[in-house]
C-alpha positions in Angstrom: -4.5 19.9 -23.1 -8.0 20.2 -24.3 -8.5 16.4 -24.7 -7.3 15.6 -21.2 -9.4 18.3 -19.7 -12.5 16.9 -21.4 -11.7 13.4 -20.3 -11.2 14.5 -16.7 -14.5 16.4 -16.7 -16.4 13.5 -18.2 -15.0 11.0 -15.6 -15.8 13.3 -12.7 -19.4 13.6 -13.9 -19.6 9.8 -14.1 -19.6 9.4 -17.8 -18.3 6.2 -19.2 -15.2 6.7 -21.3 -14.3 4.1 -23.9 -10.8 3.6 -25.2 -10.3 2.6 -28.8 -7.1 2.0 -30.8 -5.7 4.7 -33.1 -3.2 4.1 -35.8 -0.2 6.3 -35.1 2.5 7.3 -37.6 5.7 9.2 -37.0 5.2 12.7 -38.6 8.5 14.5 -39.0 6.5 17.8 -39.1 4.9 17.2 -35.7 4.7 20.1 -33.4 4.6 17.8 -30.3 8.0 17.5 -28.7 7.5 15.4 -25.5 11.0 15.8 -24.2 11.2 19.5 -24.7 7.6 20.2 -23.5 7.4 17.9 -20.5 7.7 20.6 -17.9 5.1 22.8 -19.6 2.7 19.9 -20.1 3.0 18.9 -16.4 2.2 22.5 -15.3 -0.8 22.5 -17.6 -2.0 19.2 -16.1 -1.6 20.5 -12.6 -3.6 23.7 -13.5 -6.4 21.6 -14.9 -6.5 19.6 -11.7 -6.6 22.7 -9.6 -9.3 24.3 -11.7 -11.5 21.2 -11.5 -10.9 20.8 -7.7 -11.8 24.5 -7.2 -15.0 24.1 -9.3 -16.0 21.1 -7.2 -15.4 23.0 -3.9 -17.4 25.9 -5.2 -20.4 23.6 -6.0 -20.4 22.2 -2.5 -20.6 25.6 -0.8 -22.9 27.3 -3.3 -26.1 25.9 -1.8 -25.1 26.3 1.8 -26.5 29.2 3.9 -24.1 31.5 5.7 
């Protein structure tokens, strides 16, 4: 999930993200199994979202006086 987290962080900071084509080939030795790993992947995405939201909330209150 490292790639997705980096993209989300960049977008939240206002960086411009450019898409470019990649030639994809079916690799029988691939360790990625979308059907089997979908639940785990979704959980990781939600955790990244929560972490980023929490960081943003922390920034907003860091400079405020109590």
